[in-house]
C-alpha positions, 0 to 999 in steps of 0.5 A: 555551531557543530551541534547545529551542523550535526543535527542538520546532517542527521535530519538530512540523512533521516529524511533523505531530502536535500535542498537547493541553494534557495532551501527548496526541497528536492523533487522526489524521484520515482525510486524514492517514491516507490520506497516511501509507498512501500514503507507506508504499506508495510507500516500499515500492515504492521500496525494492523497486526500483520494483516492476517487473521485466523478468523478470516480463513475459510473452512474446508467446506467453504473453500471447496463449495463449488456450487457457491463459487458457480453462483458467484461467477454467474452473478458477476458475469451477469453484472458485467454484461449489464454494465456493458449494455448500459455503457 
């Protein structure tokens, strides 16, 4: 019987869920939900090799290409204005 209790307590601590007298799971609190979501995001980042790749870096020329940045800003502003006139 003690092995069953030990396993139950380990599972209880690992899952951080309790239960009511009817064996229903407790409602997840806001802080528990945030911790769970943070763990999930960190696990995804870790699974993807840290989330940063050198291939994604911009070259110095691309980084300081102001003409391209102005063009992209104008295009985005025009698209936003178009969305506003439609909606």
